[in-house]
Biopython code that builds the backbone (N, CA, C, O; Angstrom):
import numpy as np
from Bio.PDB.StructureBuilder import StructureBuilder

atoms = [
    (1, "UNK", "N", (19.536, -38.338, -6.120)),
    (1, "UNK", "CA", (18.869, -36.925, -6.504)),
    (1, "UNK", "C", (17.863, -36.984, -7.674)),
    (1, "UNK", "O", (16.750, -36.457, -7.692)),
    (2, "UNK", "N", (18.481, -37.762, -8.707)),
    (2, "UNK", "CA", (17.611, -37.941, -9.936)),
    (2, "UNK", "C", (16.388, -38.416, -9.692)),
    (2, "UNK", "O", (15.340, -37.776, -9.775)),
    (3, "UNK", "N", (16.561, -39.915, -9.290)),
    (3, "UNK", "CA", (15.422, -40.836, -9.089)),
    (3, "UNK", "C", (15.315, -40.977, -7.607)),
    (3, "UNK", "O", (16.282, -40.887, -6.850)),
    (4, "UNK", "N", (13.900, -41.236, -7.178)),
    (4, "UNK", "CA", (13.463, -41.351, -5.940)),
    (4, "UNK", "C", (13.954, -42.893, -5.477)),
    (4, "UNK", "O", (13.939, -43.914, -6.164)),
    (5, "UNK", "N", (14.379, -42.729, -4.128)),
    (5, "UNK", "CA", (14.677, -44.158, -3.561)),
    (5, "UNK", "C", (14.278, -44.159, -2.121)),
    (5, "UNK", "O", (13.258, -43.554, -1.790)),
    (6, "UNK", "N", (14.986, -44.776, -1.264)),
    (6, "UNK", "CA", (14.358, -44.970, 0.013)),
    (6, "UNK", "C", (14.761, -43.906, 1.004)),
    (6, "UNK", "O", (14.304, -43.906, 2.147)),
    (7, "UNK", "N", (15.689, -42.924, 0.533)),
    (7, "UNK", "CA", (15.898, -41.656, 1.283)),
    (7, "UNK", "C", (15.417, -40.335, 0.660)),
    (7, "UNK", "O", (15.409, -39.272, 1.280)),
    (8, "UNK", "N", (14.918, -40.521, -0.930)),
    (8, "UNK", "CA", (14.707, -39.485, -1.460)),
    (8, "UNK", "C", (13.267, -39.674, -1.889)),
    (8, "UNK", "O", (12.960, -40.705, -2.488)),
    (9, "UNK", "N", (12.323, -38.700, -1.608)),
    (9, "UNK", "CA", (10.844, -38.650, -2.179)),
    (9, "UNK", "C", (10.920, -38.472, -3.565)),
    (9, "UNK", "O", (11.877, -37.995, -4.174)),
    (10, "UNK", "N", (9.777, -38.911, -4.072)),
    (10, "UNK", "CA", (9.334, -38.351, -5.519)),
    (10, "UNK", "C", (9.402, -36.705, -5.672)),
    (10, "UNK", "O", (9.864, -36.068, -6.618)),
    (11, "UNK", "N", (8.898, -36.290, -4.652)),
    (11, "UNK", "CA", (8.863, -34.726, -4.757)),
    (11, "UNK", "C", (10.243, -34.037, -4.519)),
    (11, "UNK", "O", (10.264, -32.833, -4.774)),
    (12, "UNK", "N", (11.333, -34.573, -4.097)),
    (12, "UNK", "CA", (12.631, -34.203, -3.900)),
    (12, "UNK", "C", (13.537, -34.627, -5.098)),
    (12, "UNK", "O", (14.683, -34.204, -5.248)),
    (13, "UNK", "N", (12.853, -35.592, -6.019)),
    (13, "UNK", "CA", (13.749, -36.136, -6.867)),
    (13, "UNK", "C", (13.473, -35.349, -8.157)),
    (13, "UNK", "O", (12.323, -34.950, -8.339)),
    (14, "UNK", "N", (14.516, -35.065, -9.157)),
    (14, "UNK", "CA", (14.374, -34.446, -10.353)),
    (14, "UNK", "C", (13.236, -34.926, -11.092)),
    (14, "UNK", "O", (12.342, -34.142, -11.412)),
    (15, "UNK", "N", (13.186, -36.323, -11.433)),
    (15, "UNK", "CA", (12.166, -36.779, -12.114)),
    (15, "UNK", "C", (10.639, -36.321, -11.453)),
    (15, "UNK", "O", (9.729, -35.997, -12.216)),
    (16, "UNK", "N", (10.500, -36.326, -10.346)),
    (16, "UNK", "CA", (9.170, -35.847, -9.592)),
    (16, "UNK", "C", (9.030, -34.248, -9.691)),
    (16, "UNK", "O", (7.948, -33.694, -9.892)),
    (17, "UNK", "N", (10.065, -33.674, -9.553)),
    (17, "UNK", "CA", (9.787, -32.157, -10.083)),
    (17, "UNK", "C", (9.542, -31.801, -11.384)),
    (17, "UNK", "O", (8.918, -30.779, -11.673)),
    (18, "UNK", "N", (10.040, -32.662, -12.286)),
    (18, "UNK", "CA", (10.008, -32.587, -13.999)),
    (18, "UNK", "C", (8.597, -32.705, -14.111)),
    (18, "UNK", "O", (7.944, -31.842, -14.698)),
    (19, "UNK", "N", (7.914, -34.015, -13.433)),
    (19, "UNK", "CA", (6.648, -33.994, -13.502)),
    (19, "UNK", "C", (5.694, -32.985, -13.232)),
    (19, "UNK", "O", (4.755, -32.785, -14.003)),
    (20, "UNK", "N", (5.858, -32.356, -12.230)),
    (20, "UNK", "CA", (5.338, -31.066, -12.023)),
    (20, "UNK", "C", (5.515, -29.865, -12.709)),
    (20, "UNK", "O", (4.600, -29.042, -12.718)),
    (21, "UNK", "N", (6.537, -29.661, -13.265)),
    (21, "UNK", "CA", (6.931, -28.590, -14.382)),
    (21, "UNK", "C", (6.100, -28.859, -15.521)),
    (21, "UNK", "O", (5.322, -28.011, -15.956)),
    (22, "UNK", "N", (6.240, -30.100, -16.066)),
    (22, "UNK", "CA", (5.617, -30.461, -17.375)),
    (22, "UNK", "C", (4.042, -29.984, -17.144)),
    (22, "UNK", "O", (3.402, -29.346, -17.979)),
    (23, "UNK", "N", (3.551, -30.405, -15.884)),
    (23, "UNK", "CA", (2.203, -30.235, -15.681)),
    (23, "UNK", "C", (1.763, -28.583, -15.883)),
    (23, "UNK", "O", (0.684, -28.211, -16.345)),
    (24, "UNK", "N", (2.628, -27.892, -15.522)),
    (24, "UNK", "CA", (2.470, -26.485, -15.382)),
    (24, "UNK", "C", (2.599, -25.740, -16.779)),
    (24, "UNK", "O", (1.933, -24.803, -17.218)),
    (25, "UNK", "N", (3.699, -26.467, -17.366)),
    (25, "UNK", "CA", (4.096, -25.949, -18.701)),
    (25, "UNK", "C", (3.028, -26.131, -19.849)),
    (25, "UNK", "O", (2.682, -25.276, -20.665)),
    (26, "UNK", "N", (2.552, -27.522, -19.726)),
    (26, "UNK", "CA", (1.544, -27.864, -20.806)),
    (26, "UNK", "C", (2.080, -27.735, -22.204)),
    (26, "UNK", "O", (3.164, -28.110, -22.650)),
    (27, "UNK", "N", (0.908, -27.014, -22.897)),
    (27, "UNK", "CA", (1.335, -26.714, -24.313)),
    (27, "UNK", "C", (1.831, -25.448, -24.498)),
    (27, "UNK", "O", (1.798, -25.026, -25.654)),
    (28, "UNK", "N", (2.351, -24.628, -23.508)),
    (28, "UNK", "CA", (2.402, -23.343, -23.608)),
    (28, "UNK", "C", (3.907, -23.265, -23.794)),
    (28, "UNK", "O", (4.666, -24.176, -23.463)),
    (29, "UNK", "N", (4.339, -21.973, -24.417)),
    (29, "UNK", "CA", (5.658, -21.569, -24.577)),
    (29, "UNK", "C", (5.919, -20.328, -23.690)),
    (29, "UNK", "O", (5.411, -19.220, -23.860)),
    (30, "UNK", "N", (6.563, -20.592, -22.969)),
    (30, "UNK", "CA", (6.968, -19.523, -21.667)),
    (30, "UNK", "C", (8.398, -19.291, -21.068)),
    (30, "UNK", "O", (9.166, -20.244, -20.943)),
    (31, "UNK", "N", (8.708, -18.174, -20.742)),
    (31, "UNK", "CA", (10.184, -18.000, -20.459)),
    (31, "UNK", "C", (10.348, -18.730, -18.921)),
    (31, "UNK", "O", (9.303, -19.058, -18.358)),
    (32, "UNK", "N", (11.519, -18.960, -18.310)),
    (32, "UNK", "CA", (11.941, -19.741, -17.394)),
    (32, "UNK", "C", (11.417, -18.895, -15.999)),
    (32, "UNK", "O", (10.948, -19.472, -15.017)),
    (33, "UNK", "N", (11.581, -17.493, -16.102)),
    (33, "UNK", "CA", (10.922, -16.560, -15.016)),
    (33, "UNK", "C", (9.548, -16.853, -14.887)),
    (33, "UNK", "O", (9.126, -17.098, -13.756)),
    (34, "UNK", "N", (8.787, -16.871, -15.836)),
    (34, "UNK", "CA", (7.201, -16.808, -15.770)),
    (34, "UNK", "C", (6.991, -18.341, -15.407)),
    (34, "UNK", "O", (6.004, -18.622, -14.728)),
    (35, "UNK", "N", (7.733, -19.209, -15.758)),
    (35, "UNK", "CA", (7.332, -20.482, -15.512)),
    (35, "UNK", "C", (7.681, -20.788, -14.124)),
    (35, "UNK", "O", (6.971, -21.676, -13.653)),
    (36, "UNK", "N", (8.546, -20.324, -13.346)),
    (36, "UNK", "CA", (9.070, -20.342, -12.176)),
    (36, "UNK", "C", (8.094, -19.675, -11.149)),
    (36, "UNK", "O", (8.044, -20.015, -9.967)),
    (37, "UNK", "N", (7.216, -18.557, -11.790)),
    (37, "UNK", "CA", (6.228, -17.885, -10.853)),
    (37, "UNK", "C", (4.833, -18.864, -11.235)),
    (37, "UNK", "O", (4.190, -19.343, -10.301)),
    (38, "UNK", "N", (4.555, -19.037, -12.197)),
    (38, "UNK", "CA", (3.503, -20.043, -12.436)),
    (38, "UNK", "C", (3.466, -21.353, -11.646)),
    (38, "UNK", "O", (2.439, -21.886, -11.224)),
    (39, "UNK", "N", (4.768, -21.823, -11.492)),
    (39, "UNK", "CA", (4.938, -23.228, -10.802)),
    (39, "UNK", "C", (4.829, -22.965, -9.406)),
    (39, "UNK", "O", (4.384, -23.914, -8.760)),
    (40, "UNK", "N", (5.132, -21.872, -8.722)),
    (40, "UNK", "CA", (5.048, -21.492, -7.478)),
    (40, "UNK", "C", (3.768, -21.400, -7.121)),
    (40, "UNK", "O", (3.317, -21.946, -6.115)),
    (41, "UNK", "N", (3.089, -20.694, -7.931)),
    (41, "UNK", "CA", (1.435, -20.149, -7.546)),
    (41, "UNK", "C", (0.788, -21.465, -7.730)),
    (41, "UNK", "O", (-0.169, -21.645, -6.977)),
    (42, "UNK", "N", (1.109, -22.570, -8.661)),
    (42, "UNK", "CA", (0.282, -23.710, -8.762)),
    (42, "UNK", "C", (0.545, -24.707, -7.733)),
    (42, "UNK", "O", (-0.311, -25.398, -7.179)),
    (43, "UNK", "N", (1.966, -24.726, -7.496)),
    (43, "UNK", "CA", (2.238, -26.174, -6.677)),
    (43, "UNK", "C", (2.704, -25.336, -4.958)),
    (43, "UNK", "O", (2.711, -26.033, -3.943)),
    (44, "UNK", "N", (2.999, -24.062, -4.907)),
    (44, "UNK", "CA", (3.355, -23.834, -3.443)),
    (44, "UNK", "C", (2.372, -22.859, -2.741)),
    (44, "UNK", "O", (2.127, -22.899, -1.536)),
    (45, "UNK", "N", (1.890, -22.070, -3.533)),
    (45, "UNK", "CA", (1.104, -20.934, -2.763)),
    (45, "UNK", "C", (-0.417, -21.397, -2.923)),
    (45, "UNK", "O", (-1.332, -20.732, -2.437)),
    (46, "UNK", "N", (-0.606, -22.448, -3.556)),
    (46, "UNK", "CA", (-1.945, -23.153, -3.356)),
    (46, "UNK", "C", (-2.455, -23.576, -2.173)),
    (46, "UNK", "O", (-1.789, -24.206, -1.352)),
    (47, "UNK", "N", (-3.808, -23.213, -2.003)),
    (47, "UNK", "CA", (-4.407, -23.625, -0.808)),
    (47, "UNK", "C", (-4.246, -25.451, -0.549)),
    (47, "UNK", "O", (-4.115, -25.866, 0.602)),
    (48, "UNK", "N", (-4.268, -26.201, -1.466)),
    (48, "UNK", "CA", (-3.998, -27.496, -1.415)),
    (48, "UNK", "C", (-2.755, -27.553, -1.759)),
    (48, "UNK", "O", (-2.488, -27.561, -2.961)),
    (49, "UNK", "N", (-1.783, -27.602, -0.847)),
    (49, "UNK", "CA", (-0.441, -27.658, -1.081)),
    (49, "UNK", "C", (-0.085, -29.021, -1.671)),
    (49, "UNK", "O", (-0.350, -30.071, -1.088)),
    (50, "UNK", "N", (0.503, -28.958, -2.811)),
    (50, "UNK", "CA", (0.748, -30.151, -3.846)),
    (50, "UNK", "C", (2.139, -30.625, -3.379)),
    (50, "UNK", "O", (2.318, -31.831, -3.208)),
    (51, "UNK", "N", (3.128, -29.746, -3.164)),
    (51, "UNK", "CA", (4.443, -30.214, -2.778)),
    (51, "UNK", "C", (4.562, -30.128, -1.109)),
    (51, "UNK", "O", (4.183, -29.136, -0.485)),
    (52, "UNK", "N", (4.960, -30.938, -0.678)),
    (52, "UNK", "CA", (5.094, -30.924, 0.985)),
    (52, "UNK", "C", (6.423, -29.990, 1.034)),
    (52, "UNK", "O", (6.464, -28.951, 1.693)),
    (53, "UNK", "N", (7.295, -30.390, 0.408)),
    (53, "UNK", "CA", (8.611, -29.386, 0.273)),
    (53, "UNK", "C", (9.059, -28.933, -0.960)),
    (53, "UNK", "O", (9.719, -29.641, -1.720)),
    (54, "UNK", "N", (8.685, -27.610, -1.234)),
    (54, "UNK", "CA", (8.635, -26.964, -2.558)),
    (54, "UNK", "C", (10.347, -26.744, -2.839)),
    (54, "UNK", "O", (11.128, -26.285, -2.007)),
    (55, "UNK", "N", (10.660, -27.146, -4.076)),
    (55, "UNK", "CA", (12.141, -27.141, -4.540)),
    (55, "UNK", "C", (12.375, -25.562, -4.330)),
    (55, "UNK", "O", (11.471, -24.740, -4.175)),
    (56, "UNK", "N", (13.939, -25.255, -4.356)),
    (56, "UNK", "CA", (14.330, -24.116, -4.186)),
    (56, "UNK", "C", (14.361, -23.534, -5.704)),
    (56, "UNK", "O", (14.019, -24.283, -6.619)),
    (57, "UNK", "N", (14.802, -22.099, -5.994)),
    (57, "UNK", "CA", (15.064, -21.842, -7.383)),
    (57, "UNK", "C", (16.173, -22.439, -8.114)),
    (57, "UNK", "O", (16.276, -22.612, -9.329)),
    (58, "UNK", "N", (17.108, -22.769, -7.037)),
    (58, "UNK", "CA", (18.480, -23.144, -7.705)),
    (58, "UNK", "C", (18.073, -24.770, -8.168)),
    (58, "UNK", "O", (18.713, -25.127, -9.156)),
    (59, "UNK", "N", (17.175, -25.748, -7.653)),
    (59, "UNK", "CA", (17.036, -26.714, -7.938)),
    (59, "UNK", "C", (15.944, -26.907, -8.908)),
    (59, "UNK", "O", (15.892, -27.857, -9.689)),
    (60, "UNK", "N", (15.058, -25.942, -8.821)),
    (60, "UNK", "CA", (14.210, -25.752, -10.217)),
    (60, "UNK", "C", (15.022, -25.618, -11.403)),
    (60, "UNK", "O", (14.840, -26.433, -12.308)),
    (61, "UNK", "N", (16.139, -24.454, -11.574)),
    (61, "UNK", "CA", (17.073, -24.640, -12.600)),
    (61, "UNK", "C", (17.871, -25.929, -12.745)),
    (61, "UNK", "O", (18.323, -26.074, -13.881)),
    (62, "UNK", "N", (18.098, -26.698, -12.065)),
    (62, "UNK", "CA", (18.681, -27.929, -11.935)),
    (62, "UNK", "C", (18.098, -28.771, -12.878)),
    (62, "UNK", "O", (18.560, -29.364, -13.852)),
    (63, "UNK", "N", (16.595, -28.676, -12.217)),
    (63, "UNK", "CA", (15.613, -29.651, -13.029)),
    (63, "UNK", "C", (15.312, -29.017, -14.501)),
    (63, "UNK", "O", (14.887, -29.740, -15.402)),
    (64, "UNK", "N", (15.551, -27.661, -14.689)),
    (64, "UNK", "CA", (15.161, -27.652, -16.001)),
    (64, "UNK", "C", (16.246, -27.925, -17.091)),
    (64, "UNK", "O", (16.038, -28.205, -18.271)),
    (65, "UNK", "N", (17.548, -27.773, -16.401)),
    (65, "UNK", "CA", (18.786, -28.303, -17.181)),
    (65, "UNK", "C", (18.647, -29.619, -17.322)),
    (65, "UNK", "O", (18.961, -29.960, -18.463)),
    (66, "UNK", "N", (18.261, -30.630, -16.547)),
    (66, "UNK", "CA", (17.907, -32.015, -16.438)),
    (66, "UNK", "C", (17.055, -32.509, -17.585)),
    (66, "UNK", "O", (17.283, -33.488, -18.296)),
    (67, "UNK", "N", (15.944, -31.597, -17.652)),
    (67, "UNK", "CA", (14.993, -31.776, -18.598)),
    (67, "UNK", "C", (15.102, -31.544, -19.794)),
    (67, "UNK", "O", (14.417, -32.144, -20.622)),
    (68, "UNK", "N", (16.088, -30.518, -20.152)),
    (68, "UNK", "CA", (16.816, -30.020, -21.473)),
    (68, "UNK", "C", (17.491, -31.081, -21.794)),
    (68, "UNK", "O", (17.225, -31.505, -22.918)),
    (69, "UNK", "N", (18.549, -31.868, -20.998)),
    (69, "UNK", "CA", (19.304, -32.805, -21.385)),
    (69, "UNK", "C", (18.460, -34.119, -21.722)),
    (69, "UNK", "O", (18.871, -34.773, -22.680)),
    (70, "UNK", "N", (17.651, -34.451, -21.240)),
    (70, "UNK", "CA", (16.704, -35.535, -21.375)),
    (70, "UNK", "C", (15.774, -35.229, -22.468)),
    (70, "UNK", "O", (15.008, -36.171, -22.670)),
    (71, "UNK", "N", (15.590, -34.222, -23.237)),
    (71, "UNK", "CA", (14.790, -33.970, -24.181)),
    (71, "UNK", "C", (13.310, -33.918, -23.735)),
    (71, "UNK", "O", (12.337, -34.218, -24.426)),
    (72, "UNK", "N", (13.316, -33.473, -22.425)),
    (72, "UNK", "CA", (11.703, -33.438, -21.907)),
    (72, "UNK", "C", (11.067, -32.074, -22.302)),
    (72, "UNK", "O", (9.852, -31.877, -22.292)),
    (73, "UNK", "N", (11.950, -31.200, -22.632)),
    (73, "UNK", "CA", (11.632, -29.784, -22.935)),
    (73, "UNK", "C", (12.669, -29.019, -23.871)),
    (73, "UNK", "O", (13.863, -29.313, -23.818)),
    (74, "UNK", "N", (12.241, -28.132, -24.643)),
    (74, "UNK", "CA", (13.422, -27.532, -25.428)),
    (74, "UNK", "C", (13.129, -26.016, -25.286)),
    (74, "UNK", "O", (12.070, -25.559, -24.857)),
    (75, "UNK", "N", (14.321, -25.209, -25.746)),
    (75, "UNK", "CA", (14.532, -23.760, -25.590)),
    (75, "UNK", "C", (14.762, -23.141, -26.843)),
    (75, "UNK", "O", (15.666, -23.518, -27.590)),
    (76, "UNK", "N", (13.884, -22.081, -27.150)),
    (76, "UNK", "CA", (13.937, -21.418, -28.325)),
    (76, "UNK", "C", (14.830, -20.217, -28.015)),
    (76, "UNK", "O", (14.392, -19.319, -27.296)),
    (77, "UNK", "N", (16.048, -20.163, -28.520)),
    (77, "UNK", "CA", (17.053, -19.261, -28.130)),
    (77, "UNK", "C", (16.709, -17.803, -28.810)),
    (77, "UNK", "O", (17.101, -16.842, -28.149)),
    (78, "UNK", "N", (16.057, -17.521, -29.990)),
    (78, "UNK", "CA", (15.866, -16.288, -30.181)),
    (78, "UNK", "C", (14.394, -15.410, -29.531)),
    (78, "UNK", "O", (14.340, -14.184, -29.440)),
    (79, "UNK", "N", (13.321, -16.324, -29.146)),
    (79, "UNK", "CA", (12.432, -16.066, -28.295)),
    (79, "UNK", "C", (12.487, -16.123, -26.988)),
    (79, "UNK", "O", (11.649, -15.558, -26.285)),
    (80, "UNK", "N", (13.467, -16.802, -26.517)),
    (80, "UNK", "CA", (13.697, -16.976, -25.135)),
    (80, "UNK", "C", (12.641, -17.765, -24.399)),
    (80, "UNK", "O", (12.341, -17.428, -23.254)),
    (81, "UNK", "N", (12.113, -18.700, -24.932)),
    (81, "UNK", "CA", (11.041, -19.573, -24.408)),
    (81, "UNK", "C", (11.244, -20.915, -24.227)),
    (81, "UNK", "O", (11.933, -21.493, -25.068)),
    (82, "UNK", "N", (10.751, -21.587, -23.225)),
    (82, "UNK", "CA", (10.886, -23.038, -22.863)),
    (82, "UNK", "C", (9.352, -23.455, -23.445)),
    (82, "UNK", "O", (8.386, -22.695, -23.369)),
    (83, "UNK", "N", (9.318, -24.663, -23.977)),
    (83, "UNK", "CA", (8.406, -25.527, -24.492)),
    (83, "UNK", "C", (8.588, -26.827, -24.296)),
    (83, "UNK", "O", (9.726, -27.259, -24.117)),
    (84, "UNK", "N", (7.325, -27.778, -24.298)),
    (84, "UNK", "CA", (7.484, -29.133, -24.427)),
    (84, "UNK", "C", (7.470, -29.624, -25.864)),
    (84, "UNK", "O", (6.486, -29.590, -26.603)),
    (85, "UNK", "N", (8.669, -30.081, -26.172)),
    (85, "UNK", "CA", (8.912, -30.639, -27.410)),
    (85, "UNK", "C", (7.674, -31.623, -27.938)),
    (85, "UNK", "O", (6.963, -31.439, -28.926)),
    (86, "UNK", "N", (7.635, -32.571, -27.118)),
    (86, "UNK", "CA", (6.787, -33.924, -27.158)),
    (86, "UNK", "C", (5.193, -33.490, -27.791)),
    (86, "UNK", "O", (4.617, -34.162, -28.646)),
    (87, "UNK", "N", (4.720, -32.417, -27.265)),
    (87, "UNK", "CA", (3.403, -32.174, -27.467)),
    (87, "UNK", "C", (3.084, -30.868, -28.396)),
    (87, "UNK", "O", (1.955, -30.473, -28.684)),
    (88, "UNK", "N", (4.438, -30.229, -28.839)),
    (88, "UNK", "CA", (4.370, -28.940, -29.459)),
    (88, "UNK", "C", (3.445, -29.331, -30.883)),
    (88, "UNK", "O", (3.538, -30.406, -31.475)),
    (89, "UNK", "N", (2.755, -28.466, -31.182)),
    (89, "UNK", "CA", (2.227, -28.591, -32.629)),
    (89, "UNK", "C", (2.742, -27.775, -33.570)),
    (89, "UNK", "O", (2.346, -27.846, -34.733)),
]
sb = StructureBuilder()
sb.init_structure("model")
sb.init_model(0)
sb.init_chain("A")
sb.init_seg("    ")
for serial, (resi, resn, name, xyz) in enumerate(atoms, 1):
    if name == "N":
        sb.init_residue(resn, " ", resi, " ")
    sb.init_atom(name, np.array(xyz, "f"), 0.0, 1.0, " ", f" {name:<3s}", serial, name[0])
structure = sb.get_structure()
């Protein structure tokens, strides 16, 4: 489930979904709810469907937890926003 393999495509793996989330997040600082809305708008409801099988909200949250655990993103408790620690200025 974390890495793609013979039975799990990149779009279904946590690493693959993480790449799409980082693409949507960019340099912004955004709440998890707004990130979910933006993620759906960019990857699911777009006329050029980027994800063949979009993740559920539960898998989206699991991916955010995975990304936080692996230092792909960080969370500011006071402002309640997510941001990409690696490109934050």
